[in-house]
PAVOSE-818070 format. One line per 3 residues: their letters; for each residue y, x, z of N, C-alpha, C. Coordinates in nm, 2 decimals. Example, Ala and Ser with C-alpha at 12.3 -4.5 7.8 and 13.67 -1.06 7.14 Angstrom:
2
as	-0.57:1.32:0.78:-0.45:1.23:0.78:-0.33:1.32:0.78  -0.22:1.28:0.71:-0.11:1.37:0.71:0.00:1.29:0.79 $
This chain:
157
mtl	3.29:-0.04:4.58:3.41:-0.05:4.67:3.40:0.07:4.77  3.51:0.13:4.79:3.52:0.23:4.90:3.59:0.17:5.02  3.56:0.21:5.13:3.62:0.16:5.25:3.70:0.27:5.32 $
dnr	3.77:0.35:5.24:3.84:0.47:5.29:3.92:0.45:5.42  4.01:0.35:5.42:4.11:0.34:5.53:4.07:0.22:5.62  3.96:0.16:5.60:3.92:0.04:5.68:3.84:0.08:5.80 $
qiq	3.86:0.00:5.91:3.78:0.02:6.03:3.68:-0.09:6.04  3.57:-0.07:5.98:3.46:-0.17:5.98:3.39:-0.16:6.12  3.37:-0.27:6.19:3.31:-0.27:6.31:3.18:-0.35:6.30 $
fqe	3.07:-0.30:6.36:2.94:-0.37:6.37:2.93:-0.41:6.51  2.88:-0.53:6.54:2.86:-0.57:6.67:2.73:-0.66:6.68  2.68:-0.67:6.80:2.56:-0.76:6.82:2.62:-0.90:6.85 $
gla	2.57:-1.00:6.77:2.62:-1.13:6.79:2.75:-1.16:6.72  2.80:-1.28:6.75:2.94:-1.31:6.71:3.02:-1.30:6.84  3.09:-1.40:6.87:3.17:-1.40:7.00:3.09:-1.48:7.10 $
epl	3.11:-1.44:7.23:3.05:-1.52:7.34:3.17:-1.58:7.42  3.17:-1.71:7.43:3.09:-1.80:7.37:3.12:-1.82:7.22  3.02:-1.86:7.14:3.04:-1.88:7.00:3.15:-1.99:6.98 $
taa	3.25:-1.96:6.90:3.36:-2.05:6.88:3.35:-2.12:6.75  3.42:-2.23:6.73:3.43:-2.30:6.61:3.49:-2.21:6.50  3.58:-2.12:6.53:3.64:-2.03:6.44:3.54:-1.93:6.38 $
dlq	3.45:-1.88:6.47:3.35:-1.79:6.43:3.25:-1.86:6.34  3.21:-1.99:6.37:3.12:-2.06:6.29:3.18:-2.10:6.15  3.31:-2.12:6.15:3.38:-2.15:6.02:3.38:-2.02:5.94 $
qlq	3.40:-1.91:6.00:3.40:-1.78:5.92:3.26:-1.76:5.87  3.15:-1.78:5.95:3.02:-1.76:5.90:2.98:-1.86:5.79  3.02:-1.99:5.81:3.00:-2.08:5.70:3.07:-2.04:5.57 $
dlf	3.19:-1.99:5.58:3.27:-1.94:5.47:3.20:-1.82:5.40  3.15:-1.73:5.49:3.08:-1.62:5.43:2.95:-1.66:5.36  2.88:-1.75:5.41:2.76:-1.80:5.34:2.80:-1.87:5.21 $
eqg	2.91:-1.95:5.21:2.95:-2.02:5.09:2.99:-1.92:4.98  3.06:-1.81:5.02:3.11:-1.71:4.92:3.00:-1.61:4.88  2.91:-1.58:4.97:2.82:-1.46:4.94:2.67:-1.49:4.94 $
afw	2.63:-1.61:4.96:2.49:-1.64:4.97:2.45:-1.78:4.90  2.42:-1.78:4.78:2.38:-1.90:4.71:2.28:-1.98:4.78  2.18:-1.91:4.85:2.07:-1.97:4.92:2.11:-2.03:5.05 $
aag	2.23:-2.00:5.10:2.27:-2.06:5.22:2.40:-2.15:5.21  2.44:-2.18:5.09:2.55:-2.27:5.07:2.52:-2.40:5.12  2.61:-2.47:5.18:2.60:-2.60:5.23:2.54:-2.61:5.38 $
rrq	2.52:-2.50:5.44:2.47:-2.51:5.58:2.59:-2.56:5.67  2.55:-2.64:5.76:2.64:-2.70:5.86:2.66:-2.61:5.98  2.78:-2.61:6.03:2.82:-2.53:6.15:2.72:-2.56:6.26 $
edl	2.69:-2.69:6.29:2.60:-2.72:6.40:2.47:-2.65:6.39  2.42:-2.65:6.26:2.29:-2.59:6.24:2.29:-2.44:6.25  2.41:-2.38:6.20:2.42:-2.24:6.22:2.42:-2.19:6.36 $
ava	2.49:-2.27:6.45:2.49:-2.25:6.59:2.35:-2.25:6.65  2.27:-2.34:6.61:2.13:-2.35:6.66:2.05:-2.22:6.61  2.07:-2.19:6.48:2.00:-2.07:6.43:2.03:-1.94:6.50 $
iah	2.16:-1.93:6.53:2.21:-1.81:6.60:2.16:-1.81:6.74  2.16:-1.92:6.81:2.11:-1.93:6.95:1.96:-1.89:6.96  1.88:-1.91:6.85:1.74:-1.89:6.86:1.70:-1.76:6.78 $
shp	1.80:-1.67:6.75:1.78:-1.55:6.68:1.82:-1.43:6.78  1.74:-1.32:6.76:1.77:-1.20:6.84:1.70:-1.09:6.77  1.78:-0.99:6.72:1.92:-0.98:6.73:2.00:-1.05:6.62 $
vis	2.12:-1.07:6.65:2.22:-1.12:6.55:2.32:-1.01:6.53  2.34:-0.96:6.41:2.44:-0.85:6.39:2.55:-0.90:6.29  2.67:-0.87:6.33:2.78:-0.90:6.24:2.87:-0.78:6.21 $
awd	2.93:-0.79:6.10:3.02:-0.68:6.05:3.16:-0.74:6.03  3.26:-0.67:6.08:3.40:-0.72:6.08:3.49:-0.62:6.02  3.59:-0.66:5.95:3.70:-0.59:5.90:3.82:-0.65:5.98 $
gdr	3.86:-0.59:6.09:3.96:-0.65:6.18:3.90:-0.77:6.24  3.96:-0.89:6.22:3.91:-1.01:6.27:3.84:-1.10:6.16  3.81:-1.03:6.05:3.75:-1.10:5.93:3.60:-1.07:5.93 $
lig	3.52:-1.17:5.93:3.37:-1.15:5.93:3.34:-1.12:5.78  3.27:-1.00:5.76:3.24:-0.96:5.63:3.09:-0.94:5.60  3.01:-0.94:5.71:2.87:-0.92:5.70:2.79:-0.98:5.81 $
far	2.67:-1.02:5.79:2.59:-1.09:5.89:2.44:-1.07:5.86  2.36:-1.06:5.96:2.22:-1.06:5.95:2.16:-1.10:6.09  2.04:-1.16:6.08:1.98:-1.21:6.21:1.83:-1.19:6.19 $
ans	1.76:-1.19:6.31:1.61:-1.18:6.30:1.55:-1.25:6.42  1.42:-1.27:6.41:1.34:-1.33:6.51:1.22:-1.24:6.53  1.17:-1.22:6.65:1.05:-1.14:6.67:0.98:-1.17:6.80 $
dgi	0.85:-1.14:6.80:0.77:-1.14:6.93:0.78:-1.01:7.00  0.85:-0.91:6.94:0.88:-0.78:7.01:0.77:-0.68:6.99  0.66:-0.71:6.93:0.55:-0.61:6.92:0.47:-0.62:6.79 $
yra	0.44:-0.74:6.74:0.36:-0.76:6.63:0.43:-0.80:6.50  0.52:-0.90:6.51:0.58:-0.95:6.39:0.73:-0.98:6.42  0.81:-0.96:6.31:0.95:-1.00:6.31:0.98:-1.04:6.17 $
tiw	1.09:-1.12:6.16:1.14:-1.17:6.03:1.29:-1.15:6.03  1.34:-1.09:5.93:1.49:-1.07:5.91:1.53:-1.19:5.82  1.64:-1.25:5.86:1.70:-1.37:5.79:1.85:-1.34:5.76 $
dvv	1.89:-1.41:5.65:2.03:-1.43:5.63:2.12:-1.30:5.62  2.07:-1.20:5.55:2.15:-1.08:5.53:2.25:-1.11:5.42  2.38:-1.11:5.46:2.48:-1.14:5.36:2.60:-1.05:5.38 $
vhp	2.66:-1.01:5.27:2.78:-0.93:5.27:2.88:-1.00:5.18  3.01:-1.01:5.23:3.11:-1.07:5.15:3.12:-1.00:5.02  3.14:-1.08:4.91:3.15:-1.02:4.78:3.25:-0.91:4.76 $
dyr	3.36:-0.92:4.83:3.47:-0.81:4.83:3.42:-0.68:4.89  3.31:-0.68:4.96:3.27:-0.56:5.04:3.14:-0.51:4.99  3.08:-0.56:4.88:2.95:-0.52:4.83:2.97:-0.38:4.77 $
gag	2.86:-0.31:4.77:2.85:-0.18:4.70:2.90:-0.06:4.79  2.93:-0.09:4.91:2.98:0.02:5.01:2.88:0.05:5.11  2.76:0.00:5.11:2.65:0.03:5.20:2.65:-0.06:5.32 $
lgr	2.72:-0.17:5.33:2.72:-0.26:5.44:2.59:-0.33:5.46  2.53:-0.38:5.35:2.41:-0.45:5.35:2.30:-0.36:5.41  2.29:-0.23:5.36:2.20:-0.14:5.42:2.22:-0.11:5.57 $
klv	2.34:-0.10:5.61:2.38:-0.08:5.75:2.34:-0.20:5.83  2.36:-0.32:5.78:2.32:-0.44:5.86:2.17:-0.44:5.88  2.09:-0.41:5.77:1.95:-0.42:5.79:1.90:-0.30:5.88 $
qtv	1.96:-0.18:5.86:1.92:-0.07:5.95:1.95:-0.10:6.10  2.06:-0.17:6.12:2.10:-0.20:6.26:2.00:-0.30:6.32  1.96:-0.40:6.24:1.86:-0.49:6.28:1.73:-0.42:6.31 $
lah	1.69:-0.33:6.22:1.56:-0.26:6.24:1.56:-0.16:6.36  1.68:-0.11:6.39:1.69:-0.02:6.51:1.70:-0.09:6.64  1.72:-0.22:6.64:1.74:-0.30:6.76:1.61:-0.29:6.85 $
pqi	1.62:-0.28:6.98:1.50:-0.28:7.07:1.41:-0.39:7.05  1.45:-0.51:7.01:1.37:-0.62:6.99:1.28:-0.61:6.86  1.32:-0.52:6.77:1.26:-0.51:6.64:1.20:-0.37:6.62 $
nkv	1.25:-0.26:6.68:1.21:-0.13:6.64:1.07:-0.08:6.67  1.00:-0.16:6.75:0.86:-0.13:6.78:0.76:-0.22:6.71  0.81:-0.32:6.63:0.73:-0.42:6.57:0.64:-0.36:6.46 $
erv	0.52:-0.41:6.46:0.42:-0.36:6.36:0.46:-0.40:6.22  0.50:-0.52:6.19:0.54:-0.57:6.06:0.67:-0.65:6.07  0.76:-0.62:5.97:0.88:-0.69:5.96:0.89:-0.75:5.83 $
ylm	0.90:-0.88:5.82:0.91:-0.96:5.70:1.05:-1.00:5.67  1.08:-1.02:5.54:1.20:-1.08:5.50:1.17:-1.15:5.37  1.25:-1.25:5.34:1.24:-1.32:5.21:1.37:-1.30:5.13 $
tsh	1.35:-1.27:5.00:1.46:-1.25:4.91:1.43:-1.31:4.78  1.53:-1.36:4.71:1.52:-1.42:4.58:1.54:-1.32:4.47  1.64:-1.23:4.49:1.68:-1.15:4.38:1.71:-1.00:4.42 $
qqs	1.69:-0.97:4.54:1.73:-0.84:4.59:1.61:-0.74:4.63  1.50:-0.76:4.56:1.38:-0.68:4.59:1.41:-0.53:4.58  1.48:-0.49:4.48:1.50:-0.35:4.46:1.59:-0.29:4.57 $
fya	1.69:-0.37:4.62:1.77:-0.33:4.73:1.69:-0.30:4.86  1.60:-0.40:4.89:1.52:-0.38:5.01:1.41:-0.28:4.99  1.36:-0.25:4.87:1.27:-0.15:4.85:1.33:-0.01:4.88 $
qig	1.46:0.01:4.86:1.53:0.13:4.89:1.53:0.16:5.04  1.52:0.05:5.12:1.52:0.07:5.26:1.38:0.09:5.32  1.28:0.06:5.23:1.14:0.08:5.27:1.05:-0.04:5.27 $
fep	1.11:-0.16:5.24:1.03:-0.28:5.23:0.94:-0.28:5.10  0.82:-0.34:5.11:0.73:-0.34:4.99:0.70:-0.49:4.96  0.68:-0.52:4.83:0.63:-0.65:4.80:0.51:-0.69:4.87 $
nst	0.49:-0.82:4.91:0.37:-0.86:4.98:0.34:-1.00:4.92  0.25:-1.01:4.83:0.22:-1.14:4.77:0.09:-1.20:4.83  0.03:-1.13:4.93:-0.10:-1.18:4.98:-0.09:-1.26:5.11 $
ttm	0.02:-1.25:5.18:0.02:-1.31:5.32:0.12:-1.42:5.34  0.22:-1.43:5.25:0.33:-1.52:5.27:0.30:-1.66:5.22  0.31:-1.76:5.30:0.30:-1.90:5.26:0.42:-1.97:5.32 $
vlh	0.44:-2.09:5.27:0.56:-2.17:5.32:0.52:-2.31:5.33  0.57:-2.38:5.43:0.56:-2.52:5.45:0.70:-2.58:5.45  0.73:-2.66:5.35:0.86:-2.73:5.35:0.86:-2.86:5.43 $
qqp	0.92:-2.86:5.54:0.93:-2.97:5.63:1.06:-3.04:5.62  1.06:-3.17:5.63:1.18:-3.25:5.65:1.22:-3.24:5.80  1.35:-3.21:5.82:1.39:-3.20:5.97:1.35:-3.33:6.04 $
apt	1.30:-3.31:6.16:1.26:-3.42:6.24:1.39:-3.50:6.29  1.38:-3.63:6.30:1.50:-3.70:6.34:1.54:-3.66:6.49  1.67:-3.67:6.51:1.71:-3.64:6.65:1.67:-3.75:6.74 $
lae	1.69:-3.73:6.87:1.66:-3.83:6.97:1.74:-3.95:6.94  1.87:-3.94:6.91:1.96:-4.05:6.89:1.91:-4.13:6.77  1.87:-4.06:6.66:1.82:-4.12:6.54:1.69:-4.20:6.57 $
qta	1.60:-4.14:6.65:1.48:-4.21:6.69:1.51:-4.33:6.76  1.60:-4.33:6.86:1.64:-4.44:6.94:1.70:-4.55:6.85  1.78:-4.51:6.76:1.84:-4.61:6.67:1.74:-4.68:6.58 $
iah	1.64:-4.60:6.53:1.53:-4.66:6.45:1.45:-4.75:6.53  1.42:-4.72:6.66:1.34:-4.80:6.74:1.40:-4.94:6.78  1.54:-4.94:6.77:1.61:-5.06:6.81:1.65:-5.15:6.69 $
e	1.60:-5.11:6.57:1.63:-5.18:6.45:1.55:-5.30:6.44 $
């Protein structure tokens, strides 16, 4: 796809304050462009965004077309999460620009190691400089802890 006459805007974050409309657009973007993030709830997306820095979004006018977020200690380790580009905008360099914008952010740009997880896009990330790492990554699959309200309800049964 070419973006000849489009004015694509990149910005840090979504809107302040985060609105239901923004969360709906993000949820829709994940549903359309990220099989691994389908089914995420808006409430959970709001929590993830609140605990991520930086959060980068790409817009075509008022339409959310790209998103990426990261977490970092600012010096040793960072992890990039949820890089997604709307299917209608793929192939125009937006994914690369999202990742490069995250990597250039002051919270990330001095970090010793930046991790990311991908199911099928290893060659894309290799073009940006990421390398496979099969020796240090482990995962613990946890069930979400019950909320305080759920704990209280269980205690009163």
